[in-house]
Structure formats: structure tokens, C-alpha cells
A tleap script that builds the chain and sets N, CA, C and O, in Angstrom:
source leaprc.protein.ff14SB
mol = sequence {
  NMET PRO ALA LYS ILE PRO ALA VAL GLU ALA
  PRO HIE SER TRP ALA ILE SER SER TRP PRO
  GLU HIE VAL TYR PRO ASN SER VAL ALA ARG
  ALA ARG TRP LEU ILE ARG ALA HIE LYS ARG
  GLU LEU PHE ASN ALA GLY VAL LEU ALA ARG
  PRO GLY ARG GLU ILE ILE VAL PHE GLY ARG
  ALA TYR CYS ALA TRP LEU ALA ARG LYS LYS
  ALA ARG VAL ALA ALA PHE ASP ILE GLY ALA
  ALA ARG SER ARG GLU ALA VAL ALA CGLU
}
set mol.1.N position { -17.582 3.899 -13.734 }
set mol.1.CA position { -16.314 2.788 -13.229 }
set mol.1.C position { -15.761 3.488 -11.954 }
set mol.1.O position { -15.649 4.696 -11.747 }
set mol.2.N position { -15.467 2.522 -11.215 }
set mol.2.CA position { -15.371 2.766 -9.676 }
set mol.2.C position { -13.854 3.271 -9.422 }
set mol.2.O position { -12.882 3.027 -10.137 }
set mol.3.N position { -13.881 3.879 -8.471 }
set mol.3.CA position { -12.537 4.543 -7.753 }
set mol.3.C position { -11.583 3.493 -7.927 }
set mol.3.O position { -12.110 2.404 -7.699 }
set mol.4.N position { -10.040 3.383 -8.335 }
set mol.4.CA position { -9.209 3.201 -7.888 }
set mol.4.C position { -8.878 3.105 -6.720 }
set mol.4.O position { -8.872 4.164 -6.092 }
set mol.5.N position { -8.465 1.785 -5.951 }
set mol.5.CA position { -8.042 1.994 -4.736 }
set mol.5.C position { -6.687 1.809 -4.803 }
set mol.5.O position { -6.317 0.958 -5.612 }
set mol.6.N position { -5.632 2.528 -4.000 }
set mol.6.CA position { -4.422 2.561 -4.182 }
set mol.6.C position { -4.063 0.980 -3.295 }
set mol.6.O position { -4.616 0.375 -2.377 }
set mol.7.N position { -2.790 0.737 -4.183 }
set mol.7.CA position { -2.405 -0.770 -4.137 }
set mol.7.C position { -1.600 -0.302 -2.779 }
set mol.7.O position { -1.097 0.820 -2.821 }
set mol.8.N position { -1.443 -1.070 -1.588 }
set mol.8.CA position { -0.172 -1.510 -0.525 }
set mol.8.C position { 0.405 -2.452 -0.934 }
set mol.8.O position { -0.109 -3.482 -1.368 }
set mol.9.N position { 1.719 -2.164 -0.825 }
set mol.9.CA position { 2.474 -3.030 -1.316 }
set mol.9.C position { 2.709 -4.417 0.116 }
set mol.9.O position { 2.805 -4.041 1.284 }
set mol.10.N position { 2.755 -5.614 -0.169 }
set mol.10.CA position { 2.695 -6.661 0.932 }
set mol.10.C position { 4.164 -6.653 2.020 }
set mol.10.O position { 5.175 -6.407 1.363 }
set mol.11.N position { 4.402 -6.841 3.314 }
set mol.11.CA position { 5.651 -6.586 3.443 }
set mol.11.C position { 6.731 -7.792 3.080 }
set mol.11.O position { 6.165 -8.810 2.681 }
set mol.12.N position { 7.773 -7.850 3.124 }
set mol.12.CA position { 9.028 -9.182 2.521 }
set mol.12.C position { 8.287 -10.530 2.748 }
set mol.12.O position { 7.892 -11.266 1.843 }
set mol.13.N position { 8.152 -10.757 4.114 }
set mol.13.CA position { 7.493 -11.946 4.500 }
set mol.13.C position { 7.350 -11.512 5.636 }
set mol.13.O position { 7.752 -10.443 6.096 }
set mol.14.N position { 6.550 -12.637 6.314 }
set mol.14.CA position { 5.546 -12.554 7.782 }
set mol.14.C position { 5.282 -14.373 8.263 }
set mol.14.O position { 5.564 -15.417 7.675 }
set mol.15.N position { 4.820 -14.175 9.192 }
set mol.15.CA position { 4.400 -15.376 10.206 }
set mol.15.C position { 2.718 -15.500 9.941 }
set mol.15.O position { 1.908 -14.572 9.952 }
set mol.16.N position { 2.527 -16.560 9.763 }
set mol.16.CA position { 1.132 -16.939 9.288 }
set mol.16.C position { 0.393 -16.115 10.811 }
set mol.16.O position { -0.269 -15.086 10.680 }
set mol.17.N position { 0.546 -16.513 11.670 }
set mol.17.CA position { 0.279 -15.661 12.781 }
set mol.17.C position { 0.476 -14.169 13.341 }
set mol.17.O position { 0.112 -13.668 14.405 }
set mol.18.N position { 1.088 -13.705 12.393 }
set mol.18.CA position { 1.022 -12.247 12.387 }
set mol.18.C position { 0.630 -11.526 10.718 }
set mol.18.O position { 1.278 -10.629 10.178 }
set mol.19.N position { -0.368 -12.091 10.257 }
set mol.19.CA position { -0.672 -11.925 9.199 }
set mol.19.C position { -1.463 -10.177 9.119 }
set mol.19.O position { -2.452 -9.687 9.663 }
set mol.20.N position { -0.441 -9.656 8.167 }
set mol.20.CA position { -0.923 -8.244 8.119 }
set mol.20.C position { -2.773 -7.966 7.628 }
set mol.20.O position { -3.459 -8.715 6.933 }
set mol.21.N position { -3.045 -7.091 8.057 }
set mol.21.CA position { -4.173 -6.799 7.720 }
set mol.21.C position { -4.546 -6.363 6.668 }
set mol.21.O position { -5.771 -6.437 6.579 }
set mol.22.N position { -3.943 -5.819 5.579 }
set mol.22.CA position { -3.841 -4.847 4.502 }
set mol.22.C position { -3.580 -6.181 3.693 }
set mol.22.O position { -3.494 -5.745 2.545 }
set mol.23.N position { -3.426 -7.370 3.625 }
set mol.23.CA position { -3.000 -8.441 2.915 }
set mol.23.C position { -4.223 -9.379 2.615 }
set mol.23.O position { -4.436 -10.156 3.546 }
set mol.24.N position { -4.887 -9.475 1.789 }
set mol.24.CA position { -5.665 -10.651 1.255 }
set mol.24.C position { -5.072 -11.969 2.202 }
set mol.24.O position { -3.868 -12.128 2.404 }
set mol.25.N position { -6.064 -12.814 2.703 }
set mol.25.CA position { -7.140 -12.402 3.477 }
set mol.25.C position { -7.573 -11.720 4.369 }
set mol.25.O position { -8.769 -11.783 4.654 }
set mol.26.N position { -6.884 -11.056 4.905 }
set mol.26.CA position { -6.869 -9.435 5.534 }
set mol.26.C position { -7.399 -10.009 6.786 }
set mol.26.O position { -8.094 -9.201 7.401 }
set mol.27.N position { -7.250 -11.424 7.472 }
set mol.27.CA position { -7.008 -11.895 8.973 }
set mol.27.C position { -6.436 -13.119 9.304 }
set mol.27.O position { -6.170 -13.744 8.278 }
set mol.28.N position { -6.153 -13.686 10.276 }
set mol.28.CA position { -5.244 -14.192 10.518 }
set mol.28.C position { -6.376 -15.638 10.581 }
set mol.28.O position { -5.906 -16.600 9.975 }
set mol.29.N position { -7.512 -15.845 11.106 }
set mol.29.CA position { -8.118 -17.151 10.274 }
set mol.29.C position { -8.245 -17.284 9.010 }
set mol.29.O position { -7.784 -18.297 8.486 }
set mol.30.N position { -8.837 -16.388 8.299 }
set mol.30.CA position { -8.690 -16.772 6.921 }
set mol.30.C position { -7.697 -16.979 6.590 }
set mol.30.O position { -7.623 -18.076 6.036 }
set mol.31.N position { -6.658 -16.366 6.648 }
set mol.31.CA position { -5.107 -16.625 6.151 }
set mol.31.C position { -5.099 -18.459 6.344 }
set mol.31.O position { -4.878 -19.260 5.436 }
set mol.32.N position { -5.407 -18.788 7.785 }
set mol.32.CA position { -5.093 -20.122 8.227 }
set mol.32.C position { -6.218 -20.978 7.134 }
set mol.32.O position { -5.781 -22.035 6.680 }
set mol.33.N position { -7.200 -20.685 6.838 }
set mol.33.CA position { -8.193 -21.258 5.920 }
set mol.33.C position { -7.415 -21.414 4.382 }
set mol.33.O position { -7.525 -22.318 3.553 }
set mol.34.N position { -6.606 -20.187 4.351 }
set mol.34.CA position { -6.331 -20.422 2.701 }
set mol.34.C position { -5.152 -21.244 2.558 }
set mol.34.O position { -4.927 -21.801 1.484 }
set mol.35.N position { -4.275 -21.384 3.687 }
set mol.35.CA position { -2.818 -22.008 3.822 }
set mol.35.C position { -3.144 -23.629 3.668 }
set mol.35.O position { -2.462 -24.463 3.073 }
set mol.36.N position { -4.302 -23.811 4.330 }
set mol.36.CA position { -4.682 -25.262 4.333 }
set mol.36.C position { -5.140 -25.789 3.114 }
set mol.36.O position { -4.904 -26.889 2.615 }
set mol.37.N position { -6.063 -24.537 2.559 }
set mol.37.CA position { -6.619 -25.279 1.271 }
set mol.37.C position { -5.764 -25.136 0.360 }
set mol.37.O position { -6.011 -25.913 -0.563 }
set mol.38.N position { -4.618 -24.333 0.124 }
set mol.38.CA position { -3.825 -24.654 -0.926 }
set mol.38.C position { -2.320 -24.880 -0.603 }
set mol.38.O position { -1.388 -24.349 -1.208 }
set mol.39.N position { -2.238 -25.592 0.256 }
set mol.39.CA position { -0.893 -25.530 0.954 }
set mol.39.C position { 0.107 -26.425 -0.056 }
set mol.39.O position { 1.244 -25.993 -0.244 }
set mol.40.N position { -0.223 -27.396 -0.562 }
set mol.40.CA position { 0.834 -27.745 -1.497 }
set mol.40.C position { 0.960 -26.817 -2.829 }
set mol.40.O position { 2.051 -26.624 -3.367 }
set mol.41.N position { 0.245 -26.490 -3.113 }
set mol.41.CA position { 0.734 -25.593 -4.215 }
set mol.41.C position { 1.148 -24.170 -3.779 }
set mol.41.O position { 1.982 -23.616 -4.497 }
set mol.42.N position { 0.737 -23.579 -2.827 }
set mol.42.CA position { 1.583 -22.747 -1.935 }
set mol.42.C position { 3.244 -23.178 -2.051 }
set mol.42.O position { 4.153 -22.534 -2.575 }
set mol.43.N position { 3.276 -24.083 -1.583 }
set mol.43.CA position { 4.993 -24.663 -1.075 }
set mol.43.C position { 5.785 -24.699 -2.455 }
set mol.43.O position { 6.926 -24.302 -2.694 }
set mol.44.N position { 4.545 -25.478 -3.560 }
set mol.44.CA position { 5.381 -25.955 -4.830 }
set mol.44.C position { 5.936 -24.415 -5.501 }
set mol.44.O position { 7.029 -24.179 -6.015 }
set mol.45.N position { 4.764 -23.486 -5.291 }
set mol.45.CA position { 4.901 -22.005 -5.682 }
set mol.45.C position { 6.154 -21.011 -5.413 }
set mol.45.O position { 6.459 -20.041 -6.107 }
set mol.46.N position { 6.884 -21.530 -4.116 }
set mol.46.CA position { 8.081 -20.672 -3.368 }
set mol.46.C position { 7.063 -19.498 -2.282 }
set mol.46.O position { 7.547 -18.514 -1.725 }
set mol.47.N position { 6.030 -19.800 -2.220 }
set mol.47.CA position { 5.441 -18.845 -1.307 }
set mol.47.C position { 5.679 -19.009 0.206 }
set mol.47.O position { 5.801 -18.040 0.955 }
set mol.48.N position { 5.752 -20.553 0.695 }
set mol.48.CA position { 5.449 -21.115 1.675 }
set mol.48.C position { 7.092 -21.643 2.193 }
set mol.48.O position { 7.757 -22.294 1.388 }
set mol.49.N position { 7.645 -21.327 3.514 }
set mol.49.CA position { 8.621 -21.739 3.894 }
set mol.49.C position { 8.295 -22.297 5.506 }
set mol.49.O position { 7.375 -21.688 6.051 }
set mol.50.N position { 8.910 -23.321 6.272 }
set mol.50.CA position { 9.047 -23.753 7.396 }
set mol.50.C position { 10.485 -23.757 7.701 }
set mol.50.O position { 11.137 -24.800 7.751 }
set mol.51.N position { 10.932 -22.692 7.887 }
set mol.51.CA position { 12.566 -23.216 8.917 }
set mol.51.C position { 12.268 -23.644 10.070 }
set mol.51.O position { 13.271 -23.973 10.702 }
set mol.52.N position { 11.191 -23.795 10.679 }
set mol.52.CA position { 11.215 -24.208 12.180 }
set mol.52.C position { 9.443 -25.051 12.508 }
set mol.52.O position { 8.989 -26.111 12.077 }
set mol.53.N position { 8.887 -24.092 13.357 }
set mol.53.CA position { 7.568 -24.758 13.519 }
set mol.53.C position { 6.962 -23.777 13.157 }
set mol.53.O position { 5.756 -23.916 12.951 }
set mol.54.N position { 7.438 -22.765 13.003 }
set mol.54.CA position { 6.285 -21.451 12.405 }
set mol.54.C position { 6.398 -21.671 10.576 }
set mol.54.O position { 7.436 -22.040 10.027 }
set mol.55.N position { 5.414 -21.432 10.013 }
set mol.55.CA position { 5.296 -21.021 8.354 }
set mol.55.C position { 5.440 -19.924 8.022 }
set mol.55.O position { 4.720 -19.220 8.730 }
set mol.56.N position { 6.107 -19.216 7.157 }
set mol.56.CA position { 6.750 -17.938 6.708 }
set mol.56.C position { 5.907 -18.033 5.287 }
set mol.56.O position { 5.542 -18.921 4.517 }
set mol.57.N position { 5.829 -16.863 5.374 }
set mol.57.CA position { 4.947 -16.469 3.838 }
set mol.57.C position { 5.976 -15.356 2.941 }
set mol.57.O position { 6.556 -14.493 3.600 }
set mol.58.N position { 6.105 -15.387 1.983 }
set mol.58.CA position { 7.286 -14.203 1.290 }
set mol.58.C position { 6.320 -13.594 0.179 }
set mol.58.O position { 5.928 -14.133 -0.856 }
set mol.59.N position { 6.039 -12.302 0.683 }
set mol.59.CA position { 5.241 -11.618 0.406 }
set mol.59.C position { 5.327 -11.411 -1.377 }
set mol.59.O position { 4.291 -11.491 -2.037 }
set mol.60.N position { 6.694 -11.136 -2.051 }
set mol.60.CA position { 6.667 -11.160 -3.526 }
set mol.60.C position { 5.738 -12.424 -4.192 }
set mol.60.O position { 4.787 -12.261 -4.957 }
set mol.61.N position { 6.268 -13.735 -3.698 }
set mol.61.CA position { 5.727 -14.945 -4.196 }
set mol.61.C position { 4.312 -14.968 -3.646 }
set mol.61.O position { 3.808 -15.820 -4.377 }
set mol.62.N position { 3.589 -14.669 -3.025 }
set mol.62.CA position { 2.597 -14.364 -2.641 }
set mol.62.C position { 1.795 -13.745 -3.573 }
set mol.62.O position { 0.871 -14.182 -4.260 }
set mol.63.N position { 2.212 -12.843 -3.499 }
set mol.63.CA position { 1.408 -11.704 -4.774 }
set mol.63.C position { 1.388 -12.052 -5.829 }
set mol.63.O position { 0.340 -11.968 -6.470 }
set mol.64.N position { 2.767 -12.667 -6.496 }
set mol.64.CA position { 2.928 -13.190 -7.906 }
set mol.64.C position { 1.671 -14.700 -8.008 }
set mol.64.O position { 1.111 -15.081 -9.036 }
set mol.65.N position { 1.556 -15.159 -6.927 }
set mol.65.CA position { 0.763 -16.227 -7.149 }
set mol.65.C position { -0.694 -15.647 -6.558 }
set mol.65.O position { -1.400 -16.647 -6.690 }
set mol.66.N position { -1.257 -14.965 -6.180 }
set mol.66.CA position { -2.369 -14.088 -6.400 }
set mol.66.C position { -3.019 -13.410 -7.832 }
set mol.66.O position { -4.164 -13.357 -8.280 }
set mol.67.N position { -1.808 -12.964 -8.274 }
set mol.67.CA position { -1.978 -12.565 -9.276 }
set mol.67.C position { -2.828 -13.515 -10.669 }
set mol.67.O position { -3.818 -13.423 -11.396 }
set mol.68.N position { -1.662 -14.422 -10.408 }
set mol.68.CA position { -2.070 -15.735 -11.357 }
set mol.68.C position { -3.639 -16.248 -10.908 }
set mol.68.O position { -4.433 -16.541 -11.802 }
set mol.69.N position { -3.911 -16.310 -9.934 }
set mol.69.CA position { -5.461 -17.047 -9.289 }
set mol.69.C position { -6.670 -15.661 -9.659 }
set mol.69.O position { -7.851 -15.881 -9.392 }
set mol.70.N position { -6.224 -14.110 -10.344 }
set mol.70.CA position { -7.300 -13.385 -10.423 }
set mol.70.C position { -8.162 -13.487 -11.334 }
set mol.70.O position { -9.296 -13.008 -11.301 }
set mol.71.N position { -7.531 -14.312 -12.469 }
set mol.71.CA position { -8.274 -14.849 -13.808 }
set mol.71.C position { -9.571 -15.481 -13.488 }
set mol.71.O position { -10.709 -15.286 -13.915 }
set mol.72.N position { -9.037 -16.358 -12.543 }
set mol.72.CA position { -10.579 -17.098 -11.853 }
set mol.72.C position { -11.674 -16.692 -11.653 }
set mol.72.O position { -12.758 -17.053 -12.111 }
set mol.73.N position { -11.242 -15.450 -10.525 }
set mol.73.CA position { -11.815 -14.664 -9.956 }
set mol.73.C position { -13.204 -13.703 -10.505 }
set mol.73.O position { -14.307 -13.592 -9.970 }
set mol.74.N position { -12.702 -13.106 -11.714 }
set mol.74.CA position { -13.524 -12.540 -12.872 }
set mol.74.C position { -14.278 -13.131 -13.231 }
set mol.74.O position { -15.237 -12.442 -13.575 }
set mol.75.N position { -14.499 -14.730 -13.449 }
set mol.75.CA position { -15.097 -15.429 -14.123 }
set mol.75.C position { -16.166 -16.284 -13.211 }
set mol.75.O position { -17.133 -16.913 -13.641 }
set mol.76.N position { -15.790 -16.160 -11.978 }
set mol.76.CA position { -16.848 -16.643 -10.904 }
set mol.76.C position { -18.175 -16.155 -10.863 }
set mol.76.O position { -17.959 -15.106 -10.256 }
set mol.77.N position { -19.154 -16.160 -11.033 }
set mol.77.CA position { -20.792 -15.892 -11.038 }
set mol.77.C position { -21.200 -15.732 -9.666 }
set mol.77.O position { -21.277 -16.805 -9.067 }
set mol.78.N position { -21.444 -14.853 -9.090 }
set mol.78.CA position { -22.172 -15.185 -7.839 }
set mol.78.C position { -23.523 -13.938 -7.896 }
set mol.78.O position { -23.400 -12.729 -8.094 }
set mol.79.N position { -24.652 -14.641 -7.675 }
set mol.79.CA position { -25.688 -13.071 -7.498 }
set mol.79.C position { -25.251 -11.661 -7.177 }
set mol.79.O position { -25.439 -10.676 -7.891 }
set mol.80.N position { -24.695 -11.694 -6.105 }
set mol.80.CA position { -24.390 -10.303 -5.538 }
set mol.80.C position { -23.448 -9.417 -5.987 }
set mol.80.O position { -23.210 -8.304 -5.518 }
set mol.81.N position { -22.686 -10.201 -7.331 }
set mol.81.CA position { -21.802 -9.275 -8.511 }
set mol.81.C position { -22.747 -8.762 -9.496 }
set mol.81.O position { -22.555 -7.745 -10.162 }
set mol.82.N position { -23.889 -9.594 -9.566 }
set mol.82.CA position { -24.740 -8.800 -10.737 }
set mol.82.C position { -25.198 -7.871 -10.408 }
set mol.82.O position { -25.488 -7.553 -9.255 }
set mol.83.N position { -25.383 -7.090 -11.682 }
set mol.83.CA position { -26.362 -5.791 -11.588 }
set mol.83.C position { -27.816 -6.145 -11.086 }
set mol.83.O position { -27.992 -7.339 -10.842 }
set mol.84.N position { -28.634 -5.495 -10.938 }
set mol.84.CA position { -30.389 -5.370 -10.432 }
set mol.84.C position { -30.711 -6.007 -12.317 }
set mol.84.O position { -31.379 -7.019 -12.530 }
set mol.85.N position { -30.243 -5.381 -13.158 }
set mol.85.CA position { -30.895 -5.318 -14.619 }
set mol.85.C position { -30.690 -6.961 -15.050 }
set mol.85.O position { -31.641 -7.608 -15.488 }
set mol.86.N position { -29.514 -7.471 -14.896 }
set mol.86.CA position { -29.023 -8.777 -15.493 }
set mol.86.C position { -29.852 -9.826 -14.399 }
set mol.86.O position { -29.918 -11.013 -14.717 }
set mol.87.N position { -30.444 -9.398 -13.187 }
set mol.87.CA position { -30.549 -10.615 -12.203 }
set mol.87.C position { -32.403 -10.787 -12.385 }
set mol.87.O position { -33.059 -11.686 -11.859 }
set mol.88.N position { -33.008 -9.578 -13.333 }
set mol.88.CA position { -34.220 -9.300 -13.519 }
set mol.88.C position { -34.559 -9.820 -15.030 }
set mol.88.O position { -35.654 -9.785 -15.593 }
set mol.89.N position { -33.695 -10.161 -15.377 }
set mol.89.CA position { -33.547 -10.643 -17.061 }
set mol.89.C position { -33.997 -12.353 -16.882 }
set mol.89.O position { -34.023 -13.091 -17.867 }
savepdb mol mol.pdb
quit
């Protein structure tokens, strides 16, 4: 069993242009893609707000949204995630 990685809390809120490196997807460029891909869903979940020109991410709502998506990740099967024994069968 792998060692547990300590969780780091997300900030209260942040702008997409200053995305924290310790928050998934860990970079501004990937965060912009994530926001574009799920914009409507994120706005409906209360994760995003646009008070002016800048889009703001609310940390608590974003963490809750990610937690709801967690079940989909476990079922996602890719070759690199399988053990060598499973690939040989």
C-alpha cells in the first residue's frame, strides 16, 4: 500500500491567472483547459464567478466538485495504471 500523501488545503479563492501550483491541475495552462472544458458545469456548481474581466475560483466549491469527480477517475482504465501482471494476462 502506498504511503499517504498529506493533503494541502486549497486557498479560499483565487484567479485563474494565479492558479496555485499545489491545486490540481497544478498549472495555469492546464487550469485554463479544465475551465474551458467544464465551464458550464463549474459555473452551475458555484465554483466560478466573474465579477469583472477576471474569473475567480472558489476553493471550497472546487474541492467539492473534484471530490464528486473522484469516482470517475478510479474507473478510468489506462495501460500505465495497470500492473505488469495484469498486462501480461
